C-alpha positions as CSV (number, residue, x, y, z in Angstrom):
1,E,82.2,133.1,42.2
2,K,85.5,134.2,43.6
3,A,86.3,136.4,46.7
4,S,89.4,138.3,46.0
5,V,91.9,138.3,48.9
6,G,95.0,139.7,47.2
7,S,96.6,140.8,44.0
8,S,98.3,137.5,43.3
9,D,96.5,134.4,42.0
10,N,98.3,132.4,44.6
11,S,96.7,134.4,47.4
12,T,93.0,134.0,46.3
13,I,90.6,131.5,47.8
14,T,87.1,130.7,46.5
15,V,84.0,130.2,48.6
16,N,83.8,126.7,47.1
17,D,87.3,126.0,48.4
18,L,86.2,126.9,51.9
19,T,83.0,125.0,51.6
20,C,85.0,121.9,50.5
21,I,87.3,122.3,53.5
22,I,84.4,122.5,55.9
23,C,82.7,119.5,54.3
24,Y,86.0,117.5,54.4
25,I,86.4,118.2,58.1
26,C,82.9,117.0,58.9
27,F,83.4,114.0,56.7
28,I,86.7,112.8,58.3
29,L,85.1,112.7,61.7
30,I,82.9,109.8,61.1
31,K,81.2,107.8,58.3
32,S,78.6,105.1,58.3
33,K,79.3,101.7,56.7
34,A,76.7,98.9,56.3
35,H,78.3,95.5,56.5
36,E,75.5,93.2,55.5
37,Q,71.9,93.7,54.5
38,F,70.5,92.3,57.8
39,E,73.2,93.7,60.1
40,E,73.0,97.0,62.0
41,P,75.3,99.6,60.5
42,K,78.7,99.9,62.3
43,L,80.2,103.3,62.8
44,E,83.9,103.5,62.0
45,A,86.4,106.4,62.2
46,V,88.0,107.4,59.0
47,R,91.2,108.5,60.7
48,E,92.6,109.0,64.2
49,N,94.8,112.1,63.9
50,N,92.2,114.8,63.2
51,V,93.8,117.2,65.7
52,E,97.0,117.2,63.7
53,L,95.1,117.6,60.5
54,V,93.2,120.6,61.7
55,Q,96.5,122.1,62.9
56,D,97.9,121.8,59.4
57,I,94.7,123.4,57.9
58,L,95.1,126.3,60.4
59,K,98.7,126.8,59.2
60,E,97.5,127.1,55.6
61,L,94.6,129.4,56.5
62,S,96.6,131.8,58.8
63,P,98.1,133.9,56.0
64,L,94.6,134.3,54.5
65,A,92.6,135.0,57.6
66,H,93.1,138.8,57.7
67,R,92.2,139.1,54.0
68,S,89.2,136.9,53.7
69,Q,86.1,137.1,55.9
70,A,85.3,133.4,55.2
71,A,88.8,132.2,56.0
72,D,88.8,134.3,59.2
73,E,85.5,132.8,60.3
74,L,86.7,129.2,59.5
75,V,89.9,129.8,61.6
76,R,87.8,131.1,64.5
77,I,85.5,128.0,64.3
78,L,88.5,125.6,64.2
79,K,90.1,127.3,67.2
80,E,86.9,127.1,69.3
81,P,87.6,125.2,72.6
82,H,84.5,123.1,72.1
83,F,85.5,122.1,68.6
84,K,89.0,121.2,69.7
85,S,87.6,119.1,72.5
86,L,85.3,117.3,70.1
87,L,88.3,116.4,67.9
88,E,90.4,115.3,70.8
89,T,87.6,113.1,72.1
90,H,87.0,111.6,68.6
91,D,90.7,110.8,68.2
92,S,90.8,109.2,71.6
93,V,87.8,107.0,70.9
94,A,89.0,106.2,67.4
95,S,92.4,105.0,68.6
96,K,90.8,102.2,70.7
97,N,88.9,99.1,69.7
98,Y,85.6,98.9,71.5
99,E,83.8,95.7,71.0
100,T,80.5,94.7,72.6
101,P,81.0,92.1,75.3
102,P,78.9,88.9,75.3
103,P,75.4,89.4,76.6
104,S,76.0,87.1,79.6
105,P,79.6,86.8,80.8
106,C,78.7,84.6,83.7
107,S,77.2,81.9,81.4
108,F,80.3,81.4,79.3
109,M,82.6,81.6,82.4
110,D,80.6,78.8,84.0
111,A,80.8,76.9,80.8
112,A,84.6,77.3,80.7
113,L,85.1,76.2,84.3
114,N,82.8,73.1,83.6
115,N,84.8,72.2,80.5
116,Q,81.8,72.9,78.3
117,P,82.1,74.5,74.8
118,V,82.8,78.2,75.1
119,P,81.0,80.6,72.7
120,P,83.6,81.8,70.1
121,D,82.9,85.5,70.7
122,A,83.9,85.0,74.4
123,V,87.6,84.5,73.5
124,R,89.9,87.5,73.3
125,M,93.3,87.8,71.7
126,V,95.5,90.3,73.5
127,G,98.8,91.4,72.1
128,I,101.8,92.8,74.1
129,R,105.4,93.5,73.3
130,K,108.3,92.7,75.6
131,V,111.9,91.8,75.7
132,S,113.3,88.5,76.8
133,G,113.7,88.2,80.6
134,E,111.3,91.1,81.4
135,H,108.7,90.3,84.0
136,L,105.2,91.2,83.1
137,G,104.1,91.9,86.7
138,V,101.4,89.2,86.9
139,T,101.0,85.9,88.8
140,F,98.7,83.0,88.2
141,R,96.8,80.4,90.1
142,V,95.0,77.2,89.1
143,E,91.2,77.1,89.2
144,S,89.3,74.0,88.0
145,G,92.3,73.0,85.9
146,E,92.6,76.4,84.2
147,L,95.3,79.0,84.7
148,V,93.8,82.2,86.0
149,I,95.4,85.6,86.6
150,A,95.7,85.8,90.4
151,R,97.1,89.3,90.7
152,I,98.4,92.1,88.6
153,L,101.3,94.1,90.2
154,H,100.8,97.8,90.4
155,G,102.9,99.8,88.0
156,G,104.0,96.7,86.0
157,M,103.7,96.3,82.3
158,I,100.3,94.5,82.3
159,D,98.9,97.1,84.8
160,Q,100.0,100.0,82.6
161,Q,98.6,98.5,79.5
162,G,95.3,97.6,81.1
163,L,94.5,94.8,78.7
164,L,94.4,92.0,81.2
165,H,92.4,91.7,84.5
166,V,92.4,89.6,87.6
167,G,90.3,86.5,86.9
168,D,91.1,86.3,83.2
169,I,91.7,82.7,82.1
170,I,94.9,82.2,79.9
171,K,94.3,79.6,77.2
172,E,97.3,80.1,74.8
173,V,100.5,82.0,74.4
174,N,101.6,82.5,70.8
175,G,99.3,79.7,69.7
176,K,100.6,77.2,72.2
177,E,98.3,75.8,74.9
178,V,99.6,76.7,78.4
179,G,98.4,73.7,80.4
180,N,97.8,74.1,84.1
181,D,101.2,74.7,85.6
182,P,101.7,78.3,86.7
183,K,105.5,77.9,86.8
184,V,105.6,76.7,83.2
185,L,103.5,79.7,82.1
186,Q,105.7,82.1,84.0
187,E,108.8,80.7,82.3
188,M,107.1,80.7,78.9
189,L,106.2,84.4,79.3
190,K,109.6,85.3,80.7
191,E,111.5,83.9,77.8
192,A,109.1,85.3,75.2
193,S,110.2,88.4,73.3
194,G,108.9,90.7,70.7
195,S,105.2,90.3,70.0
196,V,103.4,88.0,72.4
197,V,99.8,87.1,71.7
198,L,97.6,85.7,74.6
199,K,94.4,83.9,74.0
200,I,92.2,84.6,77.1
201,L,88.7,84.2,78.5
202,P,87.9,87.6,80.1
203,S,86.6,87.7,83.6
204,Y,84.7,91.0,83.2
205,Q,85.3,91.7,86.9
206,E,84.9,95.3,87.8
207,P,88.2,96.6,89.3
208,H,88.0,98.7,92.4
209,T,90.5,101.1,94.0
210,A,92.3,99.6,96.9
211,R,93.3,101.5,100.0
212,Q,96.9,102.6,99.9
213,A,99.1,102.9,102.9
214,F,102.8,103.5,103.9
215,V,104.5,101.1,106.2
216,K,107.9,101.0,107.9
217,C,109.5,97.5,107.7
218,H,110.9,95.9,110.9
219,F,112.6,93.0,109.3
220,D,114.8,92.1,106.2
221,Y,113.2,90.3,103.3
222,D,114.7,88.6,100.2
223,P,112.2,86.9,98.0
224,S,114.8,84.7,96.4
225,H,115.1,82.8,99.8
226,D,111.3,82.6,100.3
227,N,109.8,79.2,99.3
228,L,106.3,80.3,99.9
229,I,106.2,83.2,97.4
230,P,104.2,82.3,94.2
231,C,106.8,83.9,91.9
232,K,110.3,84.8,93.1
233,E,110.8,87.3,90.2
234,A,107.7,89.2,91.3
235,G,109.0,89.6,94.9
236,L,110.2,92.9,96.4
237,S,113.4,92.9,98.5
238,F,113.6,95.3,101.5
239,S,115.6,95.9,104.6
240,S,114.6,96.8,108.1
241,G,113.8,100.5,108.4
242,D,112.7,100.9,104.7
243,I,109.5,102.7,104.0
244,L,107.2,101.0,101.5
245,Q,104.0,102.1,99.8
246,I,101.3,99.4,99.9
247,F,99.1,99.4,96.8
248,N,97.0,96.3,97.3
249,Q,96.1,94.2,100.4
250,E,93.3,92.1,98.9
251,D,95.4,88.9,99.1
252,L,95.5,87.5,102.6
253,N,99.1,86.3,102.2
254,W,100.8,88.6,99.7
255,W,100.6,92.4,99.4
256,Q,101.7,94.6,96.5
257,A,104.2,97.3,97.4
258,C,107.0,99.5,96.1
259,H,109.8,101.5,97.7
260,I,108.9,105.2,98.2
261,E,112.1,106.1,96.2
262,G,110.4,104.6,93.1
263,G,110.8,101.5,91.1
264,S,108.3,98.8,90.1
265,A,105.9,97.2,92.6
266,G,106.4,93.7,93.9
267,L,105.0,91.1,96.2
268,I,105.8,91.2,100.0
269,P,104.5,88.8,102.7
270,S,101.4,90.2,104.4
271,Q,101.2,90.9,108.1
272,L,99.2,87.7,108.7
273,L,101.6,85.5,106.8
274,E,104.7,86.9,108.5
275,E,103.0,86.6,111.9
276,K,102.4,82.9,111.2
277,R,106.1,82.4,110.2
278,K,107.5,84.3,113.2
279,A,105.0,83.2,115.8
280,F,107.0,80.1,116.9
281,V,110.5,81.6,116.4
282,K,112.2,82.4,119.7
283,R,112.9,86.0,120.3
284,D,116.4,87.4,121.1
285,L,115.3,88.2,124.6
286,E,114.3,84.6,125.2
287,L,117.6,83.3,123.9
288,A,119.6,85.8,126.0
289,T,120.6,84.2,129.3
290,T,123.1,86.8,130.6
291,G,120.6,88.7,132.7
292,P,118.7,92.0,132.4
293,L,119.5,94.2,129.4
294,C,120.7,97.0,131.6
295,A,122.3,95.1,134.5
296,G,125.2,96.7,136.4
297,M,128.7,96.1,135.1
298,G,130.2,95.1,138.4
299,G,130.6,96.0,142.1
300,K,128.8,94.9,145.2
301,K,125.8,97.3,144.8
302,K,123.3,96.1,142.3
303,K,120.5,98.1,140.8
304,K,117.3,96.1,140.6
305,M,115.0,97.7,138.0
306,M,111.2,97.5,138.2
307,Y,109.0,98.9,135.4
308,L,105.7,100.7,135.0
309,T,104.5,97.9,132.8
310,T,104.9,95.0,135.2
311,K,104.6,92.4,132.5
312,N,106.9,94.0,130.0
313,A,109.2,91.0,129.8
314,E,106.3,88.7,128.9
315,F,105.0,91.3,126.5
316,D,108.4,91.4,124.8
317,R,108.4,87.7,124.2
318,H,105.1,87.9,122.3
319,E,105.6,91.2,120.4
320,L,106.2,90.6,116.7
321,R,108.0,93.3,114.8
322,I,106.7,93.2,111.2
323,Y,105.2,96.4,109.7
324,E,104.2,99.7,111.2
325,E,101.9,102.0,109.4
326,V,103.4,105.5,109.1
327,A,102.5,108.9,107.6
328,K,104.7,111.7,106.2
329,V,104.2,115.0,108.0
330,P,105.7,118.5,107.6
331,P,108.8,119.5,109.7
332,F,108.0,119.8,113.4
333,R,109.9,119.8,116.7
334,R,109.7,116.7,118.9
335,K,108.6,117.0,122.5
336,T,111.2,114.6,123.8
337,L,114.6,113.3,122.9
338,V,115.2,109.8,124.2
339,L,118.7,108.4,124.4
340,I,119.0,104.6,124.6
341,G,122.1,102.5,124.9
342,A,124.1,100.1,127.0
343,Q,125.7,101.2,130.2
344,G,129.0,102.9,129.6
345,V,128.4,104.0,125.9
346,G,128.3,107.7,126.7
347,R,124.6,108.5,126.9
348,R,124.9,110.8,129.9
349,S,127.9,112.6,128.4
350,L,126.0,113.4,125.2
351,K,123.0,114.4,127.3
352,N,125.0,116.9,129.3
353,K,126.8,118.3,126.3
354,L,123.4,119.0,124.7
355,L,122.1,120.7,127.8
356,V,125.1,122.9,128.1
357,S,125.3,123.7,124.4
358,D,121.7,125.1,124.2
359,P,119.9,125.5,127.6
360,Q,117.1,127.5,126.0
361,R,116.2,124.6,123.7
362,Y,116.9,121.6,125.9
363,G,115.9,120.6,129.4
364,T,115.7,117.5,131.5
365,T,113.8,116.0,134.4
366,I,114.9,115.8,138.0
367,P,114.9,112.3,139.4
368,F,112.9,111.4,142.5
369,T,114.3,109.3,145.3
370,S,113.2,108.0,148.7
371,R,116.7,108.5,150.3
372,K,117.3,111.3,152.8
373,P,119.0,114.4,151.4
374,K,122.7,114.9,152.3
375,V,123.9,117.9,154.2
376,D,124.7,120.0,151.1
377,E,121.7,118.9,149.0
378,R,118.6,120.9,148.3
379,D,115.3,119.5,147.2
380,G,114.6,120.0,143.5
381,Q,118.2,120.6,142.4
382,M,119.9,117.2,141.8
383,Y,117.1,115.2,143.3
384,S,113.5,115.6,144.4
385,F,113.0,113.9,147.7
386,M,110.0,111.9,148.8
387,T,109.3,109.4,151.6
388,R,109.3,105.7,150.6
389,S,105.6,105.3,151.3
390,E,104.8,108.3,149.1
391,M,106.9,107.0,146.3
392,E,105.5,103.5,146.6
393,C,102.0,105.0,146.4
394,D,102.8,106.9,143.2
395,I,104.4,103.9,141.7
396,K,101.3,101.8,142.4
397,N,99.1,104.5,140.8
398,G,101.3,104.6,137.6
399,R,102.7,108.1,138.0
400,F,106.3,106.9,137.3
401,L,107.7,106.3,133.8
402,E,110.3,104.0,135.3
403,H,111.7,103.3,138.8
404,G,114.2,101.0,140.6
405,E,115.9,100.3,143.8
406,Y,119.5,101.0,144.6
407,D,121.2,100.4,147.9
408,G,117.9,100.1,149.7
409,N,116.5,103.4,148.2
410,L,114.0,104.0,145.4
411,Y,114.8,106.1,142.4
412,G,112.6,107.0,139.5
413,T,111.3,109.4,136.8
414,K,107.9,110.9,137.2
415,I,105.7,111.2,134.1
416,N,104.4,114.6,135.3
417,S,108.0,116.0,135.4
418,I,108.4,115.3,131.7
419,H,105.3,117.4,131.0
420,E,106.6,120.2,133.1
421,V,109.7,120.5,131.0
422,I,107.7,120.3,127.7
423,E,105.4,123.1,129.0
424,T,108.4,125.5,129.3
425,G,108.9,125.1,125.5
426,K,112.0,123.0,125.7
427,I,112.8,119.5,124.3
428,C,112.9,117.2,127.3
429,I,116.0,114.9,127.1
430,L,115.5,111.5,128.7
431,D,118.1,108.9,129.5
432,V,116.0,105.9,130.2
433,N,115.8,102.1,130.0
434,P,114.7,100.9,126.6
435,Q,111.5,99.3,127.9
436,A,110.2,102.7,128.8
437,L,109.8,103.3,125.0
438,K,106.5,101.5,125.1
439,V,105.1,104.3,127.2
440,L,107.0,107.2,125.5
441,R,106.4,106.4,121.9
442,T,103.0,108.0,121.6
443,S,101.6,111.3,120.4
444,E,101.6,112.4,124.1
445,F,105.4,112.7,124.1
446,L,106.3,112.7,120.3
447,P,109.8,111.3,121.0
448,Y,112.9,111.3,118.8
449,V,114.6,108.1,119.8
450,V,118.4,107.9,119.4
451,F,120.3,104.7,120.0
452,I,123.9,105.2,121.1
453,E,125.6,102.1,119.9
454,A,128.9,100.7,121.4
455,P,131.8,100.6,119.0
456,D,133.8,97.4,118.3
457,F,135.6,95.8,121.3
458,E,139.1,97.1,120.3
459,V,137.8,100.6,119.7
460,L,136.0,100.6,123.0
461,K,139.1,99.4,124.8
462,A,141.2,102.1,123.2
463,M,138.7,104.7,124.2
464,N,138.7,103.6,127.8
465,R,142.5,103.7,127.8
466,S,142.5,107.2,126.3
467,A,140.0,108.4,128.9
468,I,142.2,107.2,131.7
469,E,145.3,108.9,130.3
470,S,143.4,112.2,130.0
471,G,142.0,111.9,133.5
472,V,138.3,111.8,132.4
473,V,137.8,108.5,134.2
474,T,139.9,106.7,136.8
475,K,138.7,103.1,136.5
476,Q,140.2,100.8,133.8
477,L,137.5,98.4,132.6
478,T,138.4,94.7,132.2
479,D,138.1,92.9,128.9
480,S,135.1,91.0,130.2
481,E,133.4,94.3,131.2
482,L,134.1,95.8,127.8
483,K,132.8,92.7,126.1
484,R,129.7,92.8,128.2
485,T,129.0,96.4,127.0
486,V,129.4,95.4,123.4
487,D,127.1,92.3,123.8
488,E,124.5,94.3,125.7
489,S,124.5,97.0,123.0
490,E,123.8,94.3,120.4
491,R,121.0,92.8,122.4
492,I,119.3,96.2,122.9
493,K,119.6,96.9,119.1
494,R,118.0,93.6,118.2
495,A,115.2,93.8,120.7
496,Y,114.3,97.5,120.4
497,G,115.7,98.5,117.0
498,H,112.2,99.0,115.6
499,Y,111.7,102.0,118.0
500,F,114.9,103.8,116.9
501,D,114.8,106.9,114.7
502,L,118.6,107.2,114.6
503,C,121.6,105.0,115.5
504,I,124.9,106.6,116.3
505,I,128.1,104.6,117.0
506,N,129.9,106.4,119.7
507,D,133.5,105.8,118.7
508,G,134.4,109.4,119.6
509,L,132.3,111.8,121.8
510,E,132.8,114.9,119.7
511,A,131.9,113.2,116.4
512,A,128.9,111.5,118.0
513,F,127.8,114.9,119.4
514,R,128.1,116.6,116.0
515,S,126.0,113.8,114.4
516,L,123.3,114.1,117.0
517,R,123.1,117.9,116.7
518,L,122.9,117.7,112.9
519,A,120.1,115.1,113.1
520,L,118.1,117.3,115.5
521,D,118.5,120.4,113.4
522,K,117.1,118.5,110.3
523,L,113.9,117.8,112.2
524,S,112.9,121.4,111.9
525,M,113.7,121.5,108.1
526,E,112.7,118.2,106.6
527,Q,109.5,116.2,106.4
528,Q,109.3,113.2,108.8
529,W,107.8,109.7,108.8
530,V,106.0,109.1,112.0
531,P,103.6,106.4,113.3
532,V,100.2,107.0,111.8
533,S,98.7,106.9,115.3
534,W,100.4,110.2,116.0
535,V,98.5,111.9,113.1
536,F,95.0,110.2,113.1
């Protein structure tokens, strides 16, 4: 019986035709096939691209849908979301080879490790494709004479394919036995190209999601110079100040990480391993024998500094700069701006220019002193005056950020005075000794730390000569004094560089000021990496 849908023979469709189409769609989804008389029937998919097939059928039916009720109903059924989901799920399952694992994985794993015969169905053949020289992103270790996958690097070829797992035993590569030397296996896989077939004994270990974190590196690392790394090609190079994303910290000695800018993951030394390597290496502060970092540059009057943390020097010797966990936060304004640098590099000049340029945005503290005020001095303008006994009492009670003695009088910066500036809504600019950063670099003060670095010796000498000619300064510094400034700047950078958010070489006051202003303006517009302790 025919249902007419048009005047032309080419535009007619029979009910039988529609019935055949429906039956064919049902048939292509799945069919049953009995292998042997005593075996359970195994279900196999006839094809894997049923979604594409149905799309083709819909194209054929579309011109007929508005002229045939049966065709219209079939189009509606084929477009149903549930039916489309069924086809997509079927194709997804059909495209993979699901085989039943052995009933007792532990039994054949124990047999393999004890050199006993392994059940044939325990062995798996895994095929991959690669180009010569391409690293697979996997390392190996030796267990009971067998080569076992030790780690799979996040984002690498093996990790993306998901065919191998940590704990799998590698038996053969392209039909060749691998032996028990991880380096030989790495070279074999590195040189292989095209289709590579691995014969493995699966571990059947359940993978689990590792905690991910972001860290700021405080040292340079080149895996090609590391004799401890299990595979140099799998290592990840980085420089001090780089931000890395840590994917896996299960290994006590080697973490998996990648740069936040992208790229493949690699191995980096863990915190524990690097601590062991650096524990007995002398720090720069221990090697420096030229006196305090911020000692005076000459003259009869010396400024002897004492610090809030009385054992800071001892603390410095034992502090190991390796990794610092950080978090990315939306733009925000810092509470304090901390300028660090050697004496004579222009910290106070930059500080004063900022205060004058925007007094509504920036403020600073008034130092305290135990000396008596001069005739034209008023308390709270240039200095806040206290008696020596009052000041010593506050120092003992930890109310000073830093303090020192000069010409028999005490000078210092009170912590409370910093809070007073912040409470007015201004950014408090601090020009302090670098050891004060241990107190300031917390969520209480949210500092932006800028290191004002001395230029090269010749540039610094020319700047001093120019300042004398223009009348800005009157004293011409000697070569030894200039060299001392350059050396002191280098020591501060080595010892405290892990605290710095920005380094500016002051080879010209105006250029340095513009760089500083630009960096401060960006803080309110760009996301920032801050210590995770500031957030959680």
